[in-house]
N, CA, C, O and CB atoms as a CASP TS submission, in Angstrom:
PFRMAT TS
TARGET T0000
AUTHOR 0000-0000-0000
METHOD Language model
MODEL 1
PARENT N/A
ATOM      1  N   UNK     1     -27.096 -11.652   3.177  1.00  0.00           N
ATOM      2  CA  UNK     1     -27.622 -11.195   2.118  1.00  0.00           C
ATOM      3  C   UNK     1     -29.165 -11.170   2.556  1.00  0.00           C
ATOM      4  O   UNK     1     -29.635 -12.018   3.314  1.00  0.00           O
ATOM      5  CB  UNK     1     -27.218 -12.035   0.875  1.00  0.00           C
ATOM      6  N   UNK     2     -29.899 -10.129   2.010  1.00  0.00           N
ATOM      7  CA  UNK     2     -31.181 -10.053   2.012  1.00  0.00           C
ATOM      8  C   UNK     2     -31.978  -9.440   0.824  1.00  0.00           C
ATOM      9  O   UNK     2     -31.527  -8.738  -0.082  1.00  0.00           O
ATOM     10  CB  UNK     2     -31.426  -9.453   3.079  1.00  0.00           C
ATOM     11  N   UNK     3     -33.248  -9.851   1.019  1.00  0.00           N
ATOM     12  CA  UNK     3     -34.031  -9.294  -0.281  1.00  0.00           C
ATOM     13  C   UNK     3     -34.489  -7.891  -0.013  1.00  0.00           C
ATOM     14  O   UNK     3     -35.008  -7.544   1.048  1.00  0.00           O
ATOM     15  CB  UNK     3     -35.379 -10.204  -0.673  1.00  0.00           C
ATOM     16  N   UNK     4     -34.237  -7.009  -1.164  1.00  0.00           N
ATOM     17  CA  UNK     4     -34.431  -5.631  -1.276  1.00  0.00           C
ATOM     18  C   UNK     4     -35.846  -5.363  -2.174  1.00  0.00           C
ATOM     19  O   UNK     4     -36.661  -4.453  -2.020  1.00  0.00           O
ATOM     20  CB  UNK     4     -33.072  -4.984  -1.961  1.00  0.00           C
ATOM     21  N   UNK     5     -35.858  -6.255  -2.974  1.00  0.00           N
ATOM     22  CA  UNK     5     -37.145  -5.864  -4.031  1.00  0.00           C
ATOM     23  C   UNK     5     -37.463  -7.254  -4.546  1.00  0.00           C
ATOM     24  O   UNK     5     -36.674  -8.157  -4.821  1.00  0.00           O
ATOM     25  CB  UNK     5     -36.730  -4.701  -5.467  1.00  0.00           C
ATOM     26  N   UNK     6     -39.005  -7.231  -4.631  1.00  0.00           N
ATOM     27  CA  UNK     6     -39.503  -8.427  -5.110  1.00  0.00           C
ATOM     28  C   UNK     6     -40.567  -7.859  -6.334  1.00  0.00           C
ATOM     29  O   UNK     6     -41.320  -6.915  -6.096  1.00  0.00           O
ATOM     30  CB  UNK     6     -40.222  -9.356  -3.814  1.00  0.00           C
ATOM     31  N   UNK     7     -40.544  -8.463  -7.517  1.00  0.00           N
ATOM     32  CA  UNK     7     -41.240  -7.814  -8.742  1.00  0.00           C
ATOM     33  C   UNK     7     -42.081  -9.163  -9.311  1.00  0.00           C
ATOM     34  O   UNK     7     -41.491 -10.169  -9.705  1.00  0.00           O
ATOM     35  CB  UNK     7     -40.002  -7.086  -9.996  1.00  0.00           C
ATOM     36  N   UNK     8     -43.476  -9.037  -9.295  1.00  0.00           N
ATOM     37  CA  UNK     8     -44.340  -9.872  -9.837  1.00  0.00           C
ATOM     38  C   UNK     8     -44.662  -9.367 -11.406  1.00  0.00           C
ATOM     39  O   UNK     8     -45.043  -8.207 -11.561  1.00  0.00           O
ATOM     40  CB  UNK     8     -45.579  -9.930  -8.886  1.00  0.00           C
ATOM     41  N   UNK     9     -44.525 -10.140 -12.425  1.00  0.00           N
ATOM     42  CA  UNK     9     -44.762  -9.836 -13.802  1.00  0.00           C
ATOM     43  C   UNK     9     -45.976 -10.987 -14.211  1.00  0.00           C
ATOM     44  O   UNK     9     -45.709 -12.188 -14.253  1.00  0.00           O
ATOM     45  CB  UNK     9     -43.243  -9.960 -14.736  1.00  0.00           C
ATOM     46  N   UNK    10     -47.212 -10.500 -14.475  1.00  0.00           N
ATOM     47  CA  UNK    10     -47.679 -11.700 -14.973  1.00  0.00           C
ATOM     48  C   UNK    10     -47.826 -11.843 -16.514  1.00  0.00           C
ATOM     49  O   UNK    10     -47.350 -11.013 -17.289  1.00  0.00           O
ATOM     50  CB  UNK    10     -48.902 -11.927 -14.359  1.00  0.00           C
ATOM     51  N   UNK    11     -48.412 -12.784 -16.852  1.00  0.00           N
ATOM     52  CA  UNK    11     -48.397 -13.210 -18.649  1.00  0.00           C
ATOM     53  C   UNK    11     -49.614 -12.173 -19.240  1.00  0.00           C
ATOM     54  O   UNK    11     -49.791 -12.021 -20.449  1.00  0.00           O
ATOM     55  CB  UNK    11     -48.963 -15.292 -19.058  1.00  0.00           C
ATOM     56  N   UNK    12     -50.246 -11.638 -18.427  1.00  0.00           N
ATOM     57  CA  UNK    12     -51.209 -10.269 -18.682  1.00  0.00           C
ATOM     58  C   UNK    12     -50.417  -9.002 -18.867  1.00  0.00           C
ATOM     59  O   UNK    12     -51.038  -8.001 -19.223  1.00  0.00           O
ATOM     60  CB  UNK    12     -52.225  -9.956 -17.384  1.00  0.00           C
ATOM     61  N   UNK    13     -49.420  -8.944 -18.714  1.00  0.00           N
ATOM     62  CA  UNK    13     -48.483  -7.552 -18.768  1.00  0.00           C
ATOM     63  C   UNK    13     -48.518  -6.780 -17.330  1.00  0.00           C
ATOM     64  O   UNK    13     -47.969  -5.686 -17.195  1.00  0.00           O
ATOM     65  CB  UNK    13     -49.123  -6.395 -20.026  1.00  0.00           C
ATOM     66  N   UNK    14     -49.225  -7.453 -16.239  1.00  0.00           N
ATOM     67  CA  UNK    14     -49.489  -6.616 -15.077  1.00  0.00           C
ATOM     68  C   UNK    14     -47.707  -6.507 -14.335  1.00  0.00           C
ATOM     69  O   UNK    14     -46.835  -7.339 -14.582  1.00  0.00           O
ATOM     70  CB  UNK    14     -50.891  -7.521 -13.931  1.00  0.00           C
ATOM     71  N   UNK    15     -47.559  -5.549 -13.620  1.00  0.00           N
ATOM     72  CA  UNK    15     -46.144  -5.314 -13.325  1.00  0.00           C
ATOM     73  C   UNK    15     -46.500  -5.023 -11.677  1.00  0.00           C
ATOM     74  O   UNK    15     -47.207  -4.055 -11.398  1.00  0.00           O
ATOM     75  CB  UNK    15     -45.325  -3.919 -14.337  1.00  0.00           C
ATOM     76  N   UNK    16     -46.113  -5.674 -10.893  1.00  0.00           N
ATOM     77  CA  UNK    16     -46.386  -5.484  -9.276  1.00  0.00           C
ATOM     78  C   UNK    16     -44.765  -5.394  -8.264  1.00  0.00           C
ATOM     79  O   UNK    16     -44.261  -6.335  -7.651  1.00  0.00           O
ATOM     80  CB  UNK    16     -47.443  -7.113  -8.711  1.00  0.00           C
ATOM     81  N   UNK    17     -44.406  -4.434  -8.329  1.00  0.00           N
ATOM     82  CA  UNK    17     -43.171  -4.277  -7.806  1.00  0.00           C
ATOM     83  C   UNK    17     -43.506  -3.711  -6.428  1.00  0.00           C
ATOM     84  O   UNK    17     -44.280  -2.800  -6.133  1.00  0.00           O
ATOM     85  CB  UNK    17     -42.242  -3.402  -8.691  1.00  0.00           C
ATOM     86  N   UNK    18     -42.525  -4.679  -5.457  1.00  0.00           N
ATOM     87  CA  UNK    18     -42.336  -3.964  -3.824  1.00  0.00           C
ATOM     88  C   UNK    18     -41.098  -3.903  -3.516  1.00  0.00           C
ATOM     89  O   UNK    18     -40.356  -4.840  -3.812  1.00  0.00           O
ATOM     90  CB  UNK    18     -42.968  -4.736  -2.554  1.00  0.00           C
ATOM     91  N   UNK    19     -40.532  -2.553  -2.723  1.00  0.00           N
ATOM     92  CA  UNK    19     -39.078  -2.504  -2.455  1.00  0.00           C
ATOM     93  C   UNK    19     -38.257  -1.390  -3.227  1.00  0.00           C
ATOM     94  O   UNK    19     -38.638  -0.394  -3.842  1.00  0.00           O
ATOM     95  CB  UNK    19     -38.500  -3.862  -2.806  1.00  0.00           C
ATOM     96  N   UNK    20     -37.128  -1.853  -3.003  1.00  0.00           N
ATOM     97  CA  UNK    20     -36.296  -0.551  -3.881  1.00  0.00           C
ATOM     98  C   UNK    20     -35.311  -1.222  -4.855  1.00  0.00           C
ATOM     99  O   UNK    20     -34.974  -2.398  -4.719  1.00  0.00           O
ATOM    100  CB  UNK    20     -35.273   0.584  -2.780  1.00  0.00           C
ATOM    101  N   UNK    21     -34.837  -0.381  -5.899  1.00  0.00           N
ATOM    102  CA  UNK    21     -34.002  -1.139  -6.694  1.00  0.00           C
ATOM    103  C   UNK    21     -32.435  -0.859  -6.409  1.00  0.00           C
ATOM    104  O   UNK    21     -31.826   0.189  -6.626  1.00  0.00           O
ATOM    105  CB  UNK    21     -34.378  -0.856  -8.128  1.00  0.00           C
ATOM    106  N   UNK    22     -31.889  -2.190  -5.810  1.00  0.00           N
ATOM    107  CA  UNK    22     -30.650  -2.331  -5.592  1.00  0.00           C
ATOM    108  C   UNK    22     -30.443  -3.606  -5.388  1.00  0.00           C
ATOM    109  O   UNK    22     -31.313  -4.378  -4.985  1.00  0.00           O
ATOM    110  CB  UNK    22     -30.203  -1.601  -4.675  1.00  0.00           C
ATOM    111  N   UNK    23     -28.957  -3.998  -5.726  1.00  0.00           N
ATOM    112  CA  UNK    23     -28.757  -5.378  -5.517  1.00  0.00           C
ATOM    113  C   UNK    23     -28.711  -6.190  -6.720  1.00  0.00           C
ATOM    114  O   UNK    23     -28.641  -5.578  -7.785  1.00  0.00           O
ATOM    115  CB  UNK    23     -29.734  -5.868  -4.691  1.00  0.00           C
ATOM    116  N   UNK    24     -28.737  -7.445  -6.742  1.00  0.00           N
ATOM    117  CA  UNK    24     -28.387  -8.201  -8.043  1.00  0.00           C
ATOM    118  C   UNK    24     -29.749  -8.822  -8.379  1.00  0.00           C
ATOM    119  O   UNK    24     -30.308  -9.483  -7.504  1.00  0.00           O
ATOM    120  CB  UNK    24     -27.128  -9.394  -7.873  1.00  0.00           C
ATOM    121  N   UNK    25     -30.393  -8.642  -9.719  1.00  0.00           N
ATOM    122  CA  UNK    25     -31.169  -9.182  -9.772  1.00  0.00           C
ATOM    123  C   UNK    25     -31.304 -10.561 -10.645  1.00  0.00           C
ATOM    124  O   UNK    25     -30.263 -10.969 -11.160  1.00  0.00           O
ATOM    125  CB  UNK    25     -31.768  -8.352  -9.910  1.00  0.00           C
ATOM    126  N   UNK    26     -32.514 -11.314 -10.850  1.00  0.00           N
ATOM    127  CA  UNK    26     -32.742 -12.408 -11.449  1.00  0.00           C
ATOM    128  C   UNK    26     -34.052 -12.710 -11.747  1.00  0.00           C
ATOM    129  O   UNK    26     -35.001 -12.246 -11.114  1.00  0.00           O
ATOM    130  CB  UNK    26     -32.246 -13.285 -10.833  1.00  0.00           C
ATOM    131  N   UNK    27     -34.155 -13.493 -12.715  1.00  0.00           N
ATOM    132  CA  UNK    27     -35.713 -14.115 -13.135  1.00  0.00           C
ATOM    133  C   UNK    27     -35.700 -15.578 -12.870  1.00  0.00           C
ATOM    134  O   UNK    27     -34.766 -16.371 -12.988  1.00  0.00           O
ATOM    135  CB  UNK    27     -36.152 -13.915 -14.849  1.00  0.00           C
ATOM    136  N   UNK    28     -37.171 -15.810 -12.412  1.00  0.00           N
ATOM    137  CA  UNK    28     -37.438 -17.066 -12.123  1.00  0.00           C
ATOM    138  C   UNK    28     -38.430 -17.732 -12.897  1.00  0.00           C
ATOM    139  O   UNK    28     -39.641 -17.540 -12.788  1.00  0.00           O
ATOM    140  CB  UNK    28     -37.731 -17.132 -10.918  1.00  0.00           C
ATOM    141  N   UNK    29     -37.792 -18.641 -13.800  1.00  0.00           N
ATOM    142  CA  UNK    29     -38.734 -19.417 -14.982  1.00  0.00           C
ATOM    143  C   UNK    29     -38.849 -20.866 -14.772  1.00  0.00           C
ATOM    144  O   UNK    29     -37.987 -21.446 -14.112  1.00  0.00           O
ATOM    145  CB  UNK    29     -38.113 -19.269 -16.511  1.00  0.00           C
ATOM    146  N   UNK    30     -39.669 -21.386 -15.192  1.00  0.00           N
ATOM    147  CA  UNK    30     -39.944 -22.894 -15.138  1.00  0.00           C
ATOM    148  C   UNK    30     -38.960 -23.695 -15.761  1.00  0.00           C
ATOM    149  O   UNK    30     -38.310 -23.347 -16.747  1.00  0.00           O
ATOM    150  CB  UNK    30     -41.205 -23.249 -15.764  1.00  0.00           C
ATOM    151  N   UNK    31     -38.855 -24.864 -15.119  1.00  0.00           N
ATOM    152  CA  UNK    31     -37.484 -25.744 -16.084  1.00  0.00           C
ATOM    153  C   UNK    31     -37.962 -26.501 -16.800  1.00  0.00           C
ATOM    154  O   UNK    31     -37.214 -27.271 -17.402  1.00  0.00           O
ATOM    155  CB  UNK    31     -36.387 -26.676 -15.394  1.00  0.00           C
ATOM    156  N   UNK    32     -39.198 -26.557 -16.976  1.00  0.00           N
ATOM    157  CA  UNK    32     -39.844 -27.523 -18.200  1.00  0.00           C
ATOM    158  C   UNK    32     -40.918 -26.746 -19.106  1.00  0.00           C
ATOM    159  O   UNK    32     -41.462 -25.894 -18.404  1.00  0.00           O
ATOM    160  CB  UNK    32     -40.694 -28.917 -17.508  1.00  0.00           C
ATOM    161  N   UNK    33     -41.275 -26.741 -20.052  1.00  0.00           N
ATOM    162  CA  UNK    33     -42.296 -26.173 -21.064  1.00  0.00           C
ATOM    163  C   UNK    33     -43.767 -26.577 -20.382  1.00  0.00           C
ATOM    164  O   UNK    33     -43.886 -27.596 -19.702  1.00  0.00           O
ATOM    165  CB  UNK    33     -42.068 -26.904 -22.736  1.00  0.00           C
ATOM    166  N   UNK    34     -44.677 -25.824 -20.597  1.00  0.00           N
ATOM    167  CA  UNK    34     -46.179 -26.048 -20.081  1.00  0.00           C
ATOM    168  C   UNK    34     -46.350 -25.994 -19.048  1.00  0.00           C
ATOM    169  O   UNK    34     -47.363 -26.570 -18.650  1.00  0.00           O
ATOM    170  CB  UNK    34     -46.789 -27.058 -20.276  1.00  0.00           C
ATOM    171  N   UNK    35     -45.571 -25.360 -18.136  1.00  0.00           N
ATOM    172  CA  UNK    35     -45.638 -25.414 -16.719  1.00  0.00           C
ATOM    173  C   UNK    35     -46.493 -23.969 -16.136  1.00  0.00           C
ATOM    174  O   UNK    35     -46.398 -22.978 -16.860  1.00  0.00           O
ATOM    175  CB  UNK    35     -44.001 -25.542 -16.147  1.00  0.00           C
ATOM    176  N   UNK    36     -47.224 -23.858 -14.994  1.00  0.00           N
ATOM    177  CA  UNK    36     -47.283 -22.556 -14.465  1.00  0.00           C
ATOM    178  C   UNK    36     -47.076 -22.467 -13.179  1.00  0.00           C
ATOM    179  O   UNK    36     -46.822 -23.469 -12.511  1.00  0.00           O
ATOM    180  CB  UNK    36     -48.378 -21.972 -14.700  1.00  0.00           C
ATOM    181  N   UNK    37     -47.156 -21.235 -12.653  1.00  0.00           N
ATOM    182  CA  UNK    37     -46.610 -20.860 -11.320  1.00  0.00           C
ATOM    183  C   UNK    37     -47.863 -21.224 -10.563  1.00  0.00           C
ATOM    184  O   UNK    37     -48.874 -20.588 -10.859  1.00  0.00           O
ATOM    185  CB  UNK    37     -46.070 -19.236 -11.130  1.00  0.00           C
ATOM    186  N   UNK    38     -47.967 -22.361  -9.421  1.00  0.00           N
ATOM    187  CA  UNK    38     -48.955 -22.616  -8.973  1.00  0.00           C
ATOM    188  C   UNK    38     -49.223 -21.806  -7.441  1.00  0.00           C
ATOM    189  O   UNK    38     -50.391 -21.528  -7.169  1.00  0.00           O
ATOM    190  CB  UNK    38     -48.931 -24.010  -9.041  1.00  0.00           C
ATOM    191  N   UNK    39     -48.444 -21.544  -6.737  1.00  0.00           N
ATOM    192  CA  UNK    39     -48.037 -20.850  -5.479  1.00  0.00           C
ATOM    193  C   UNK    39     -46.656 -20.606  -5.197  1.00  0.00           C
ATOM    194  O   UNK    39     -45.698 -21.130  -5.765  1.00  0.00           O
ATOM    195  CB  UNK    39     -48.489 -21.533  -4.416  1.00  0.00           C
ATOM    196  N   UNK    40     -46.631 -19.619  -4.110  1.00  0.00           N
ATOM    197  CA  UNK    40     -45.536 -18.968  -3.794  1.00  0.00           C
ATOM    198  C   UNK    40     -45.703 -19.595  -2.357  1.00  0.00           C
ATOM    199  O   UNK    40     -46.774 -19.873  -1.818  1.00  0.00           O
ATOM    200  CB  UNK    40     -45.484 -17.310  -4.056  1.00  0.00           C
ATOM    201  N   UNK    41     -44.021 -19.820  -1.673  1.00  0.00           N
ATOM    202  CA  UNK    41     -44.294 -19.950  -0.260  1.00  0.00           C
ATOM    203  C   UNK    41     -43.035 -19.661   0.524  1.00  0.00           C
ATOM    204  O   UNK    41     -41.940 -19.785  -0.026  1.00  0.00           O
ATOM    205  CB  UNK    41     -44.833 -21.341   0.068  1.00  0.00           C
ATOM    206  N   UNK    42     -43.123 -19.349   1.563  1.00  0.00           N
ATOM    207  CA  UNK    42     -41.730 -18.590   2.330  1.00  0.00           C
ATOM    208  C   UNK    42     -41.634 -18.780   3.777  1.00  0.00           C
ATOM    209  O   UNK    42     -42.375 -19.406   4.535  1.00  0.00           O
ATOM    210  CB  UNK    42     -41.716 -16.926   2.180  1.00  0.00           C
ATOM    211  N   UNK    43     -40.600 -18.132   3.999  1.00  0.00           N
ATOM    212  CA  UNK    43     -40.390 -18.245   5.715  1.00  0.00           C
ATOM    213  C   UNK    43     -39.710 -16.981   5.884  1.00  0.00           C
ATOM    214  O   UNK    43     -38.704 -16.659   5.252  1.00  0.00           O
ATOM    215  CB  UNK    43     -39.364 -19.651   6.398  1.00  0.00           C
ATOM    216  N   UNK    44     -40.336 -16.219   6.825  1.00  0.00           N
ATOM    217  CA  UNK    44     -39.558 -14.967   7.141  1.00  0.00           C
ATOM    218  C   UNK    44     -39.770 -14.671   8.843  1.00  0.00           C
ATOM    219  O   UNK    44     -40.654 -15.113   9.576  1.00  0.00           O
ATOM    220  CB  UNK    44     -40.188 -13.606   6.113  1.00  0.00           C
ATOM    221  N   UNK    45     -38.737 -13.851   9.142  1.00  0.00           N
ATOM    222  CA  UNK    45     -38.886 -13.527  10.634  1.00  0.00           C
ATOM    223  C   UNK    45     -39.036 -12.116  10.592  1.00  0.00           C
ATOM    224  O   UNK    45     -40.164 -11.779  10.231  1.00  0.00           O
ATOM    225  CB  UNK    45     -37.655 -13.970  11.599  1.00  0.00           C
ATOM    226  N   UNK    46     -37.990 -10.867  10.933  1.00  0.00           N
ATOM    227  CA  UNK    46     -37.967  -9.620  10.774  1.00  0.00           C
ATOM    228  C   UNK    46     -37.710  -9.334   9.253  1.00  0.00           C
ATOM    229  O   UNK    46     -38.152  -8.276   8.804  1.00  0.00           O
ATOM    230  CB  UNK    46     -37.014  -9.062  11.691  1.00  0.00           C
ATOM    231  N   UNK    47     -37.066 -10.145   8.465  1.00  0.00           N
ATOM    232  CA  UNK    47     -36.865 -10.160   7.183  1.00  0.00           C
ATOM    233  C   UNK    47     -37.197 -11.637   6.509  1.00  0.00           C
ATOM    234  O   UNK    47     -36.978 -12.683   7.121  1.00  0.00           O
ATOM    235  CB  UNK    47     -35.474  -9.697   6.995  1.00  0.00           C
ATOM    236  N   UNK    48     -37.756 -11.593   5.166  1.00  0.00           N
ATOM    237  CA  UNK    48     -37.797 -12.768   4.480  1.00  0.00           C
ATOM    238  C   UNK    48     -36.274 -13.629   4.452  1.00  0.00           C
ATOM    239  O   UNK    48     -35.175 -13.152   4.168  1.00  0.00           O
ATOM    240  CB  UNK    48     -38.320 -12.361   3.042  1.00  0.00           C
ATOM    241  N   UNK    49     -36.541 -14.785   4.770  1.00  0.00           N
ATOM    242  CA  UNK    49     -35.436 -16.075   4.849  1.00  0.00           C
ATOM    243  C   UNK    49     -35.326 -16.799   3.602  1.00  0.00           C
ATOM    244  O   UNK    49     -34.280 -17.189   3.083  1.00  0.00           O
ATOM    245  CB  UNK    49     -35.837 -17.224   5.952  1.00  0.00           C
ATOM    246  N   UNK    50     -36.600 -16.952   3.138  1.00  0.00           N
ATOM    247  CA  UNK    50     -36.978 -18.042   2.078  1.00  0.00           C
ATOM    248  C   UNK    50     -37.986 -17.812   1.128  1.00  0.00           C
ATOM    249  O   UNK    50     -39.056 -17.332   1.502  1.00  0.00           O
ATOM    250  CB  UNK    50     -37.393 -19.199   2.680  1.00  0.00           C
ATOM    251  N   UNK    51     -37.791 -18.088  -0.044  1.00  0.00           N
ATOM    252  CA  UNK    51     -38.930 -17.972  -1.210  1.00  0.00           C
ATOM    253  C   UNK    51     -39.004 -19.198  -1.814  1.00  0.00           C
ATOM    254  O   UNK    51     -37.934 -19.635  -2.237  1.00  0.00           O
ATOM    255  CB  UNK    51     -38.663 -16.893  -2.363  1.00  0.00           C
ATOM    256  N   UNK    52     -39.951 -19.847  -1.963  1.00  0.00           N
ATOM    257  CA  UNK    52     -40.217 -21.146  -3.030  1.00  0.00           C
ATOM    258  C   UNK    52     -41.254 -21.056  -3.917  1.00  0.00           C
ATOM    259  O   UNK    52     -42.415 -21.008  -3.510  1.00  0.00           O
ATOM    260  CB  UNK    52     -40.535 -22.439  -2.358  1.00  0.00           C
ATOM    261  N   UNK    53     -40.950 -21.026  -5.203  1.00  0.00           N
ATOM    262  CA  UNK    53     -41.775 -21.247  -6.229  1.00  0.00           C
ATOM    263  C   UNK    53     -42.044 -22.460  -6.722  1.00  0.00           C
ATOM    264  O   UNK    53     -41.220 -23.249  -7.184  1.00  0.00           O
ATOM    265  CB  UNK    53     -41.436 -20.640  -7.093  1.00  0.00           C
ATOM    266  N   UNK    54     -43.604 -22.658  -6.591  1.00  0.00           N
ATOM    267  CA  UNK    54     -43.932 -23.882  -6.706  1.00  0.00           C
ATOM    268  C   UNK    54     -44.697 -24.382  -8.282  1.00  0.00           C
ATOM    269  O   UNK    54     -45.895 -24.139  -8.425  1.00  0.00           O
ATOM    270  CB  UNK    54     -44.794 -24.057  -5.468  1.00  0.00           C
ATOM    271  N   UNK    55     -44.066 -24.947  -9.197  1.00  0.00           N
ATOM    272  CA  UNK    55     -44.522 -25.306 -10.557  1.00  0.00           C
ATOM    273  C   UNK    55     -45.362 -26.467 -10.796  1.00  0.00           C
ATOM    274  O   UNK    55     -45.312 -27.379  -9.971  1.00  0.00           O
ATOM    275  CB  UNK    55     -43.458 -25.484 -11.333  1.00  0.00           C
ATOM    276  N   UNK    56     -46.197 -26.574 -11.898  1.00  0.00           N
ATOM    277  CA  UNK    56     -47.225 -27.677 -11.727  1.00  0.00           C
ATOM    278  C   UNK    56     -47.182 -27.481 -13.435  1.00  0.00           C
ATOM    279  O   UNK    56     -46.717 -26.520 -14.048  1.00  0.00           O
ATOM    280  CB  UNK    56     -48.910 -27.391 -10.618  1.00  0.00           C
ATOM    281  N   UNK    57     -47.887 -28.841 -14.047  1.00  0.00           N
ATOM    282  CA  UNK    57     -48.204 -28.949 -15.400  1.00  0.00           C
ATOM    283  C   UNK    57     -49.565 -27.858 -15.978  1.00  0.00           C
ATOM    284  O   UNK    57     -50.580 -27.825 -15.282  1.00  0.00           O
ATOM    285  CB  UNK    57     -48.546 -30.568 -15.569  1.00  0.00           C
ATOM    286  N   UNK    58     -49.521 -27.294 -16.825  1.00  0.00           N
ATOM    287  CA  UNK    58     -50.418 -26.246 -17.454  1.00  0.00           C
ATOM    288  C   UNK    58     -51.568 -27.269 -17.429  1.00  0.00           C
ATOM    289  O   UNK    58     -51.396 -28.425 -17.818  1.00  0.00           O
ATOM    290  CB  UNK    58     -49.945 -25.533 -19.061  1.00  0.00           C
ATOM    291  N   UNK    59     -53.058 -26.695 -16.838  1.00  0.00           N
ATOM    292  CA  UNK    59     -53.903 -27.527 -17.162  1.00  0.00           C
ATOM    293  C   UNK    59     -54.419 -27.794 -18.533  1.00  0.00           C
ATOM    294  O   UNK    59     -54.219 -27.038 -19.484  1.00  0.00           O
ATOM    295  CB  UNK    59     -54.718 -27.277 -16.487  1.00  0.00           C
ATOM    296  N   UNK    60     -55.072 -28.872 -18.587  1.00  0.00           N
ATOM    297  CA  UNK    60     -55.545 -29.093 -20.300  1.00  0.00           C
ATOM    298  C   UNK    60     -56.883 -28.420 -20.252  1.00  0.00           C
ATOM    299  O   UNK    60     -57.575 -28.349 -21.268  1.00  0.00           O
ATOM    300  CB  UNK    60     -55.755 -30.931 -20.942  1.00  0.00           C
TER
END
């Protein structure tokens, strides 16, 4: 399996698609309320091997 499309959608309604519409889609949402996505990390060679989404408490 490999990644074919990645889409970023912001809370401001911005939509940033990369790749082609094929395969199975999913949404990544925080497990807890009042959290924000701080950064994205990953590992890649010729293809993307791993993606990590790092969430943190929403700043006061």
